[in-house]
RONU-701371 format. One line per 5 residues: their letters; for each residue x, y, z of N, C-alpha, C. Coordinates in steps of 0.2 Angstrom, whole numbers, plus 5000, padded with zeros to 4 digits. Layout:
<recs>
A = X:Y:Z:X:Y:Z:X:Y:Z | ...
</recs>
This chain:
<recs>
MLASG = 5198:4856:5235:5196:4854:5242:5199:4857:5248 | 5204:4862:5246:5207:4865:5251:5203:4872:5254 | 5203:4872:5260:5199:4879:5262:5203:4883:5267 | 5208:4881:5270:5212:4885:5274:5219:4883:5275 | 5223:4887:5279:5230:4885:5280:5230:4878:5283
VDLER = 5225:4877:5289:5224:4871:5293:5223:4865:5288 | 5220:4866:5283:5219:4859:5277:5226:4859:5275 | 5229:4863:5272:5236:4862:5269:5241:4858:5274 | 5240:4860:5280:5244:4857:5285:5242:4849:5286 | 5236:4848:5286:5233:4842:5287:5234:4837:5281
LNIDA = 5235:4840:5275:5237:4836:5268:5245:4836:5269 | 5249:4839:5272:5255:4839:5273:5259:4843:5267 | 5255:4848:5265:5257:4853:5259:5261:4858:5262 | 5267:4860:5261:5271:4866:5262:5268:4871:5261 | 5268:4876:5266:5264:4883:5264:5268:4887:5260
PHTLP = 5265:4891:5256:5270:4895:5251:5272:4901:5255 | 5278:4904:5253:5282:4909:5256:5277:4916:5257 | 5273:4916:5252:5269:4922:5252:5262:4921:5248 | 5257:4924:5250:5251:4923:5248:5248:4930:5246 | 5250:4933:5239:5249:4939:5237:5241:4940:5236
RASEH = 5239:4946:5237:5232:4948:5235:5233:4952:5229 | 5228:4951:5225:5228:4954:5218:5227:4962:5219 | 5223:4963:5224:5221:4971:5226:5227:4975:5228 | 5232:4971:5230:5238:4975:5233:5243:4976:5228 | 5243:4974:5222:5247:4975:5217:5245:4978:5210
LPQDI = 5240:4983:5211:5238:4988:5206:5244:4992:5203 | 5249:4993:5206:5254:4997:5203:5258:4993:5199 | 5259:4987:5200:5263:4982:5196:5259:4980:5189 | 5252:4980:5190:5248:4979:5185:5248:4985:5180 | 5248:4991:5182:5247:4997:5178:5254:4997:5174
ELIET = 5261:4996:5178:5267:4996:5174:5267:4991:5170 | 5265:4986:5171:5265:4981:5164:5261:4983:5159 | 5254:4985:5160:5251:4987:5154:5254:4993:5151 | 5257:4998:5154:5260:5003:5151:5266:5001:5146 | 5269:4995:5149:5275:4992:5145:5272:4990:5139
LINKG = 5266:4987:5139:5264:4983:5132:5261:4988:5128 | 5258:4993:5131:5256:5000:5127:5262:5002:5123 | 5266:5004:5127:5273:5008:5124:5277:5003:5119 | 5275:4997:5119:5279:4992:5114:5275:4990:5108 | 5269:4993:5109:5263:4991:5103:5260:4985:5104
FAYTT = 5260:4982:5109:5255:4976:5110:5249:4977:5114 | 5247:4983:5114:5240:4985:5117:5238:4992:5115 | 5232:4992:5116:5228:4998:5113:5223:5000:5118 | 5220:5006:5117:5215:5008:5122:5208:5009:5118 | 5203:5009:5121:5196:5009:5118:5192:5013:5123
SDGVY = 5185:5014:5121:5182:5017:5126:5179:5014:5132 | 5181:5007:5131:5179:5002:5136:5185:5000:5140 | 5191:5002:5139:5197:4999:5142:5203:4999:5138 | 5208:4994:5140:5214:4993:5137:5214:4986:5135 | 5216:4983:5128:5216:4977:5127:5222:4975:5123
FDTSK = 5224:4968:5124:5230:4965:5121:5228:4964:5114 | 5233:4966:5110:5232:4965:5102:5236:4959:5100 | 5232:4953:5101:5234:4947:5098:5237:4946:5091 | 5235:4950:5087:5237:4949:5080:5245:4952:5079 | 5247:4955:5085:5255:4957:5086:5259:4952:5088
DTRYG = 5256:4946:5090:5260:4941:5093:5259:4935:5087 | 5264:4933:5085:5264:4928:5079:5263:4921:5083 | 5265:4921:5090:5266:4915:5093:5260:4914:5098 | 5255:4918:5097:5249:4918:5102:5245:4911:5102 | 5244:4909:5108:5241:4903:5108:5244:4897:5108
KLGGQ = 5252:4898:5108:5256:4892:5107:5256:4886:5112 | 5253:4888:5119:5253:4883:5124:5248:4877:5122 | 5251:4872:5120:5247:4866:5118:5242:4867:5110 | 5243:4873:5107:5240:4875:5102:5233:4874:5103 | 5231:4876:5109:5224:4875:5111:5218:4880:5109
ISQES = 5222:4886:5109:5216:4892:5106:5214:4891:5100 | 5208:4892:5100:5205:4892:5093:5200:4899:5092 | 5198:4901:5086:5193:4906:5086:5187:4905:5090 | 5185:4900:5089:5178:4898:5093:5179:4899:5101 | 5184:4896:5103:5185:4896:5111:5186:4902:5113
SEARV = 5190:4907:5110:5192:4913:5113:5186:4918:5112 | 5182:4917:5107:5176:4921:5107:5171:4920:5111 | 5170:4914:5113:5165:4912:5119:5166:4915:5124 | 5174:4917:5127:5175:4918:5132:5175:4927:5133 | 5173:4931:5128:5173:4938:5129:5166:4940:5126
VSISE = 5165:4946:5128:5159:4950:5125:5161:4954:5118 | 5157:4952:5114:5157:4957:5108:5159:4965:5108 | 5165:4967:5106:5165:4975:5107:5167:4977:5100 | 5164:4982:5098:5164:4984:5090:5172:4986:5090 | 5174:4990:5096:5181:4994:5095:5187:4988:5096
KRNSK = 5185:4982:5097:5191:4977:5097:5194:4976:5091 | 5200:4976:5090:5204:4974:5083:5203:4967:5081 | 5202:4963:5086:5202:4956:5084:5198:4952:5089 | 5194:4947:5087:5189:4944:5092:5193:4940:5098 | 5200:4938:5098:5204:4936:5102:5207:4940:5107
DFALW = 5207:4947:5106:5210:4952:5110:5207:4952:5117 | 5210:4951:5122:5208:4952:5129:5210:4957:5133 | 5206:4959:5138:5205:4966:5141:5212:4965:5147 | 5215:4970:5147:5221:4971:5151:5218:4976:5157 | 5214:4981:5154:5211:4986:5160:5203:4987:5158
KLNTS = 5199:4986:5162:5192:4987:5160:5189:4993:5165 | 5187:4998:5161:5185:5004:5164:5177:5003:5167 | 5177:5007:5173:5171:5006:5177:5170:5011:5182 | 5166:5016:5181:5166:5023:5184:5163:5022:5191 | 5159:5016:5192:5156:5015:5199:5159:5011:5203
VGFES = 5163:5006:5201:5167:5002:5205:5174:5001:5202 | 5179:5003:5205:5186:5003:5201:5191:5007:5205 | 5198:5007:5203:5202:5010:5205:5205:5015:5200 | 5208:5020:5202:5212:5026:5197:5217:5022:5193 | 5218:5025:5187:5223:5023:5182:5224:5027:5177
PWGVG = 5229:5027:5173:5231:5032:5169:5224:5032:5163 | 5221:5027:5162:5215:5025:5157:5208:5027:5161 | 5208:5029:5167:5202:5030:5170:5201:5025:5176 | 5195:5026:5179:5193:5022:5185:5191:5015:5182 | 5194:5010:5185:5193:5004:5183:5196:4998:5187
FPGWH = 5197:4992:5183:5201:4987:5187:5204:4982:5181 | 5210:4979:5184:5214:4975:5179:5210:4968:5177 | 5212:4966:5171:5210:4960:5168:5213:4956:5172 | 5210:4949:5174:5212:4944:5178:5218:4941:5175 | 5220:4941:5169:5226:4937:5166:5233:4943:5168
IECSA = 5231:4949:5167:5237:4953:5169:5239:4953:5176 | 5234:4952:5181:5236:4951:5188:5241:4945:5188 | 5239:4939:5187:5243:4934:5186:5250:4935:5185 | 5251:4938:5178:5258:4940:5176:5261:4945:5181 | 5258:4950:5183:5261:4955:5187:5263:4952:5194
MSHEY = 5259:4947:5197:5262:4945:5203:5267:4940:5202 | 5267:4936:5196:5272:4931:5195:5279:4935:5195 | 5278:4940:5190:5285:4944:5190:5287:4947:5197 | 5282:4949:5200:5285:4952:5207:5289:4947:5211 | 5286:4941:5212:5289:4936:5217:5293:4931:5214
LGKHF = 5292:4930:5207:5296:4924:5204:5302:4926:5198 | 5300:4933:5196:5304:4936:5191:5300:4935:5184 | 5305:4937:5179:5303:4937:5173:5302:4930:5170 | 5306:4926:5172:5306:4919:5170:5307:4914:5175 | 5303:4910:5176:5303:4905:5181:5302:4898:5178
DIHTG = 5302:4893:5182:5303:4886:5180:5296:4883:5178 | 5292:4882:5184:5286:4879:5184:5280:4882:5185 | 5275:4882:5181:5268:4884:5183:5263:4879:5182 | 5259:4880:5187:5253:4874:5188:5247:4878:5187 | 5241:4874:5187:5234:4875:5186:5230:4871:5184
GIDLA = 5224:4871:5185:5219:4866:5181:5219:4866:5173 | 5217:4861:5171:5216:4860:5164:5212:4865:5159 | 5207:4867:5164:5203:4872:5161:5206:4878:5159 | 5211:4881:5163:5215:4887:5162:5220:4887:5156 | 5222:4881:5153:5227:4881:5148:5226:4885:5142
PIHHN = 5219:4884:5139:5217:4886:5132:5217:4894:5132 | 5215:4897:5138:5214:4904:5136:5219:4908:5142 | 5217:4907:5148:5220:4910:5153:5229:4911:5154 | 5230:4904:5152:5238:4903:5152:5241:4905:5146 | 5237:4904:5141:5240:4907:5134:5240:4915:5134
NEIAQ = 5236:4918:5138:5236:4925:5138:5241:4928:5143 | 5242:4924:5148:5248:4925:5153:5254:4925:5148 | 5256:4920:5145:5261:4919:5141:5262:4926:5136 | 5257:4927:5133:5258:4932:5127:5259:4939:5131 | 5256:4940:5136:5258:4947:5139:5264:4947:5143
SENAF = 5266:4942:5146:5273:4942:5149:5279:4942:5144 | 5278:4937:5140:5285:4936:5135:5285:4943:5130 | 5279:4946:5129:5280:4952:5125:5282:4958:5129 | 5281:4958:5136:5283:4964:5139:5290:4963:5141 | 5293:4957:5143:5299:4956:5145:5304:4953:5141
DEPYV = 5303:4951:5135:5306:4949:5129:5311:4942:5131 | 5307:4938:5135:5311:4931:5136:5305:4926:5137 | 5307:4921:5138:5303:4914:5139:5300:4916:5147 | 5293:4913:5146:5289:4915:5153:5290:4910:5158 | 5288:4903:5155:5288:4897:5160:5292:4892:5156
NYWIH = 5296:4888:5159:5299:4881:5156:5294:4876:5155 | 5291:4875:5161:5286:4869:5161:5279:4870:5164 | 5274:4868:5160:5267:4869:5163:5264:4862:5165 | 5261:4863:5171:5258:4857:5173:5251:4858:5175 | 5247:4855:5172:5240:4856:5172:5237:4849:5174
NAFVN = 5233:4851:5180:5229:4844:5183:5222:4844:5181 | 5220:4838:5181:5214:4836:5178:5208:4836:5184 | 5202:4835:5182:5197:4837:5187:5196:4830:5192 | 5194:4832:5197:5191:4827:5202:5183:4827:5200 | 5181:4821:5197:5174:4821:5196:5170:4817:5200
VQNGK = 5164:4820:5201:5159:4815:5204:5154:4814:5199 | 5147:4811:5202:5143:4807:5197:5140:4811:5192 | 5139:4818:5195:5136:4822:5189:5142:4827:5186 | 5148:4826:5186:5153:4830:5182:5158:4832:5187 | 5162:4836:5184:5168:4839:5188:5166:4842:5195
MAKSE = 5170:4842:5200:5168:4845:5206:5170:4852:5207 | 5165:4856:5208:5166:4863:5208:5160:4866:5212 | 5162:4872:5215:5158:4876:5219:5151:4878:5214 | 5152:4880:5209:5147:4883:5205:5142:4877:5203 | 5145:4870:5203:5140:4865:5202:5137:4863:5207
GNFIT = 5139:4865:5214:5134:4863:5220:5136:4857:5222 | 5142:4854:5220:5144:4846:5222:5150:4847:5226 | 5152:4852:5228:5159:4854:5232:5159:4851:5238 | 5165:4846:5239:5166:4843:5246:5172:4845:5249 | 5171:4847:5255:5177:4849:5259:5181:4845:5262
LATLI = 5187:4846:5265:5191:4841:5268:5187:4839:5275 | 5184:4845:5278:5181:4844:5283:5175:4839:5283 | 5172:4838:5278:5167:4833:5277:5170:4825:5276 | 5177:4825:5273:5180:4818:5274:5181:4817:5281 | 5184:4821:5285:5186:4821:5291:5180:4818:5295
EKNIL = 5173:4821:5294:5168:4819:5298:5166:4812:5296 | 5168:4809:5290:5167:4803:5288:5172:4799:5291 | 5177:4801:5295:5182:4797:5297:5187:4794:5292 | 5188:4799:5287:5193:4798:5281:5199:4803:5284 | 5204:4800:5284:5210:4804:5286:5212:4808:5279
PLSYR = 5214:4814:5280:5217:4819:5275:5223:4815:5271 | 5227:4813:5275:5232:4809:5270:5230:4803:5266 | 5225:4800:5269:5221:4795:5265:5219:4798:5258 | 5217:4803:5258:5214:4807:5253:5220:4808:5248 | 5226:4810:5251:5231:4812:5247:5233:4805:5244
YWLLQ = 5234:4800:5248:5236:4793:5245:5232:4792:5239 | 5225:4793:5240:5220:4791:5234:5222:4796:5228 | 5223:4802:5228:5225:4806:5222:5231:4803:5220 | 5236:4801:5223:5242:4798:5221:5242:4792:5217 | 5236:4789:5217:5235:4783:5213:5233:4784:5206
ARYNT = 5232:4790:5204:5232:4791:5197:5237:4798:5195 | 5238:4799:5190:5243:4803:5188:5239:4810:5189 | 5243:4816:5190:5239:4822:5190:5235:4824:5184 | 5237:4822:5179:5233:4825:5173:5229:4820:5170 | 5227:4815:5175:5221:4811:5173:5215:4812:5177
PVNFS = 5209:4812:5174:5203:4813:5179:5202:4807:5183 | 5200:4809:5189:5198:4804:5195:5191:4804:5196 | 5187:4799:5198:5180:4799:5200:5180:4798:5208 | 5178:4803:5211:5177:4803:5217:5170:4798:5220 | 5172:4794:5225:5167:4791:5229:5171:4790:5235
FEALE = 5166:4789:5241:5168:4787:5248:5171:4781:5248 | 5168:4776:5244:5171:4769:5243:5178:4769:5242 | 5180:4773:5237:5187:4773:5234:5191:4775:5239 | 5189:4781:5243:5193:4784:5249:5194:4780:5254 | 5189:4775:5256:5190:4771:5262:5195:4765:5259
AAQHA = 5195:4763:5253:5199:4758:5251:5207:4761:5251 | 5207:4767:5249:5214:4770:5249:5217:4771:5257 | 5211:4773:5261:5214:4773:5268:5216:4767:5270 | 5212:4761:5269:5215:4754:5271:5221:4753:5269 | 5223:4755:5263:5230:4754:5260:5235:4759:5264
YLKLL = 5233:4765:5265:5238:4770:5268:5239:4768:5275 | 5234:4766:5279:5236:4764:5286:5240:4757:5286 | 5238:4752:5281:5242:4747:5281:5249:4749:5279 | 5251:4753:5275:5258:4755:5274:5261:4759:5280 | 5257:4763:5283:5260:4766:5290:5262:4761:5295
RTVRS = 5258:4756:5295:5260:4751:5301:5266:4746:5298 | 5266:4745:5292:5272:4742:5289:5278:4744:5291 | 5278:4751:5288:5284:4754:5289:5286:4756:5295 | 5282:4757:5300:5283:4758:5307:5286:4752:5310 | 5284:4746:5307:5287:4740:5310:5294:4739:5309
YPKTG = 5297:4742:5304:5303:4740:5302:5308:4744:5307 | 5314:4742:5308:5320:4745:5311:5322:4751:5307 | 5325:4756:5311:5327:4762:5308:5334:4762:5306 | 5338:4758:5306:5345:4759:5305:5347:4757:5297 | 5344:4757:5293:5345:4755:5286:5347:4762:5282
IVHAH = 5349:4758:5276:5352:4763:5271:5347:4763:5265 | 5347:4767:5261:5343:4768:5255:5346:4763:5250 | 5340:4759:5246:5343:4755:5242:5343:4758:5235 | 5349:4757:5233:5351:4761:5227:5347:4760:5221 | 5346:4753:5219:5342:4751:5213:5334:4752:5213
YKDRF = 5331:4752:5219:5324:4755:5220:5324:4762:5220 | 5329:4765:5222:5328:4773:5222:5329:4775:5215 | 5333:4772:5211:5334:4773:5203:5327:4772:5200 | 5324:4767:5202:5317:4766:5198:5313:4770:5200 | 5313:4772:5207:5308:4777:5210:5309:4784:5205
ISFIE = 5316:4786:5205:5317:4792:5201:5315:4792:5194 | 5314:4787:5191:5314:4786:5184:5305:4787:5184 | 5302:4785:5188:5295:4785:5188:5293:4793:5189 | 5296:4796:5194:5294:4803:5196:5296:4807:5190 | 5301:4806:5186:5304:4810:5181:5300:4809:5174
DDLDT = 5296:4803:5175:5291:4802:5168:5285:4805:5170 | 5286:4812:5170:5279:4816:5171:5275:4814:5177 | 5279:4814:5183:5275:4812:5189:5271:4806:5189 | 5274:4800:5187:5270:4795:5187:5269:4792:5195 | 5265:4795:5199:5265:4793:5205:5262:4786:5207
PQALA = 5256:4784:5202:5254:4777:5202:5260:4771:5202 | 5264:4772:5198:5270:4767:5198:5274:4768:5203 | 5276:4774:5206:5280:4775:5212:5277:4772:5218 | 5270:4772:5219:5265:4769:5224:5266:4762:5224 | 5266:4759:5217:5265:4752:5216:5273:4749:5218
LIWEL = 5279:4753:5217:5285:4751:5218:5286:4750:5225 | 5283:4754:5230:5283:4754:5236:5281:4747:5239 | 5275:4746:5236:5272:4738:5238:5277:4733:5236 | 5280:4734:5230:5284:4728:5227:5290:4728:5232 | 5293:4734:5234:5298:4733:5239:5296:4730:5246
VKDVS = 5290:4732:5248:5288:4729:5255:5287:4721:5254 | 5286:4719:5248:5285:4711:5247:5292:4708:5245 | 5297:4712:5244:5303:4709:5241:5308:4706:5247 | 5307:4699:5248:5311:4696:5254:5318:4697:5253 | 5321:4698:5248:5328:4699:5247:5331:4706:5250
VTPET = 5326:4711:5252:5328:4717:5255:5327:4716:5262 | 5332:4718:5267:5331:4719:5274:5326:4724:5276 | 5322:4722:5281:5317:4727:5284:5320:4734:5285 | 5325:4735:5288:5329:4742:5289:5330:4746:5283 | 5333:4741:5277:5334:4745:5271:5326:4746:5268
KRATI = 5322:4742:5268:5315:4744:5266:5312:4751:5269 | 5314:4751:5276:5311:4758:5280:5315:4764:5277 | 5322:4763:5276:5325:4769:5274:5323:4771:5267 | 5322:4766:5263:5321:4768:5256:5314:4771:5255 | 5309:4768:5258:5302:4770:5258:5302:4778:5261
MDFDQ = 5306:4779:5267:5305:4785:5269:5309:4790:5265 | 5314:4788:5261:5317:4792:5255:5312:4794:5251 | 5307:4789:5248:5303:4791:5243:5298:4796:5247 | 5296:4795:5252:5291:4800:5255:5293:4807:5255 | 5299:4809:5254:5301:4815:5253:5298:4818:5247
VLGLN = 5296:4814:5243:5293:4816:5236:5286:4816:5237 | 5282:4810:5239:5276:4808:5240:5272:4812:5246 | 5276:4814:5251:5272:4818:5256:5267:4814:5260 | 5267:4807:5261:5263:4804:5264:5264:4804:5273 | 5269:4808:5274:5271:4809:5281:5271:4803:5285
LEYAV = 5275:4798:5282:5275:4791:5285:5278:4790:5292 | 5283:4795:5293:5287:4796:5299:5282:4798:5304 | 5278:4803:5303:5275:4805:5310:5267:4806:5310 | 5264:4804:5304:5257:4803:5304:5255:4799:5310 | 5249:4802:5313:5246:4798:5319:5241:4793:5317
IPDTY = 5243:4787:5319:5238:4782:5317:5233:4781:5322 | 5227:4781:5319:5220:4781:5324:5220:4775:5328 | 5220:4776:5334:5220:4770:5339:5214:4765:5338 | 5207:4768:5335:5203:4763:5334:5203:4759:5329 | 5207:4759:5324:5207:4755:5318:5213:4750:5319
IEVSN = 5212:4743:5318:5216:4738:5319:5216:4734:5313 | 5223:4732:5311:5222:4727:5304:5221:4720:5308 | 5217:4717:5304:5216:4710:5305:5221:4706:5307 | 5227:4707:5303:5233:4702:5304:5236:4704:5310 | 5235:4710:5314:5238:4711:5320:5233:4709:5326
LPIQI = 5228:4707:5325:5224:4704:5330:5225:4697:5333 | 5224:4695:5339:5225:4689:5341:5223:4683:5337 | 5227:4678:5337:5224:4672:5331:5217:4669:5332 | 5215:4669:5339:5208:4667:5340:5202:4672:5337 | 5205:4679:5338:5200:4684:5335:5200:4683:5327
QELIA = 5207:4682:5324:5206:4682:5317:5202:4676:5315 | 5203:4670:5318:5198:4665:5316:5191:4666:5317 | 5188:4669:5322:5182:4671:5323:5179:4675:5317 | 5184:4680:5315:5182:4685:5310:5182:4682:5303 | 5186:4676:5301:5187:4673:5296:5180:4668:5295
QREDA = 5178:4666:5300:5172:4662:5300:5165:4666:5299 | 5166:4671:5302:5160:4676:5300:5160:4678:5294 | 5166:4679:5290:5166:4681:5283:5163:4676:5279 | 5164:4670:5281:5162:4663:5278:5154:4663:5278 | 5152:4664:5284:5145:4665:5285:5141:4670:5282
RKNKD = 5145:4676:5280:5141:4681:5277:5141:4680:5269 | 5146:4676:5267:5146:4675:5260:5142:4669:5259 | 5139:4665:5263:5135:4659:5263:5128:4661:5265 | 5128:4668:5267:5120:4672:5268:5118:4669:5275 | 5122:4666:5278:5120:4664:5286:5120:4669:5290
FALSD = 5116:4673:5290:5116:4681:5294:5115:4679:5302 | 5111:4673:5303:5111:4672:5310:5118:4670:5313 | 5122:4666:5310:5128:4663:5312:5133:4669:5312 | 5132:4674:5307:5136:4680:5306:5135:4685:5313 | 5129:4685:5314:5127:4690:5320:5130:4687:5327
TLREE = 5129:4680:5328:5132:4677:5333:5140:4678:5334 | 5143:4677:5328:5150:4678:5329:5152:4684:5330 | 5149:4690:5328:5151:4696:5329:5150:4698:5336 | 5145:4695:5339:5144:4696:5347:5149:4693:5350 | 5151:4687:5348:5157:4684:5351:5163:4688:5350
VKKQG = 5164:4691:5344:5171:4696:5344:5170:4701:5349 | 5164:4704:5349:5162:4709:5354:5164:4708:5362 | 5163:4702:5363:5164:4700:5370:5172:4700:5371 | 5176:4698:5365:5183:4697:5366:5186:4705:5366 | 5182:4710:5365:5184:4717:5366:5185:4720:5360
FIVED = 5183:4718:5354:5183:4721:5347:5176:4722:5344 | 5175:4727:5340:5169:4729:5336:5171:4727:5329 | 5166:4724:5325:5168:4723:5318:5163:4727:5314 | 5165:4731:5310:5161:4736:5305:5162:4733:5298 | 5157:4731:5293:5158:4728:5287:5158:4734:5282
KPEGP = 5165:4734:5279:5166:4740:5273:5167:4735:5267 | 5166:4740:5261:5167:4737:5254:5173:4733:5253 | 5179:4736:5257:5186:4732:5257:5186:4727:5261 | 5181:4725:5265:5182:4720:5271:5179:4722:5277 | 5180:4718:5283:5179:4719:5289:5184:4725:5292
QISQS = 5181:4730:5295:5185:4735:5298:5184:4733:5306 | 5190:4734:5310:5190:4731:5316:5192:4737:5322 | 5188:4739:5326:5190:4744:5332:5189:4740:5338 | 5193:4743:5343:5193:4741:5350:5187:4744:5353 | 5182:4739:5357:5177:4743:5360:5179:4746:5367
S = 5175:4751:5368:5177:4755:5374:5174:4751:5380
</recs>
């Protein structure tokens, strides 16, 4: 759902140090392909240059996910290929392409990733992320070409995120069901409420998108913001809660448990308010909810923060709605409005804003 650097900022995501373009790294692509050819892991055909998977006894080791069927489904059958799993390192194309030792063409998309990773992160780095759909073929191909070119492990940890699903399947531009962050903002969903919603599930667990779920997440996020801001700033981090938080994060980024721990801490009467604030702010260095500086919308008010008489009117109205006494419900809504507040009915309960 990201579209720009502005969106990254809105979601409190640190900008990368560099955003390399594949078209600017053709020399690195060519150098890497030449290395694989010289080491006997690649061969040329009339169509281009291919990686010889039969020369790599560990090919497909990432999750053991590559199969004969899955790899064949992703490539066009070419009679000159030695093996069905062999993948293109350079494709010849005389009408559109770039100069290379093998003729005019363009690099395969697998080699581009390995070349740019090598350029900016080195031959061996710690963490590689991506969608779960990239694991079976693209990431296994990255591993094969990188490890055989450089003779050392490529990546220590692979983190594959699951899909955000909508009613008709995964969210994707190709499916015509792609929702941007701007769409959420138009519907009064804060970007960090969306982040909070994502943290309610593990990164490798599919989530089902709905605006109702986002509204509920926003309700919880704003409640957390106001709660934390109400605590004094003079506390120190609670050692036991921090140990538990670290254990959840180290358990394959178990963010749902980490969020649940925050609410457990909020309700823990044995911990002072200032310690709660210091501890939750410490957690937020990992969760990135920007609890210290996020702007709280002026129009949204927690029912518990309203004057007692307004709380009573809203409670009476809720009872009237449950009893299907809509005439009384409308009367009470107007009474609340006279007191300077507007009631909107949401799935998670009444949402209150101050009337202008």
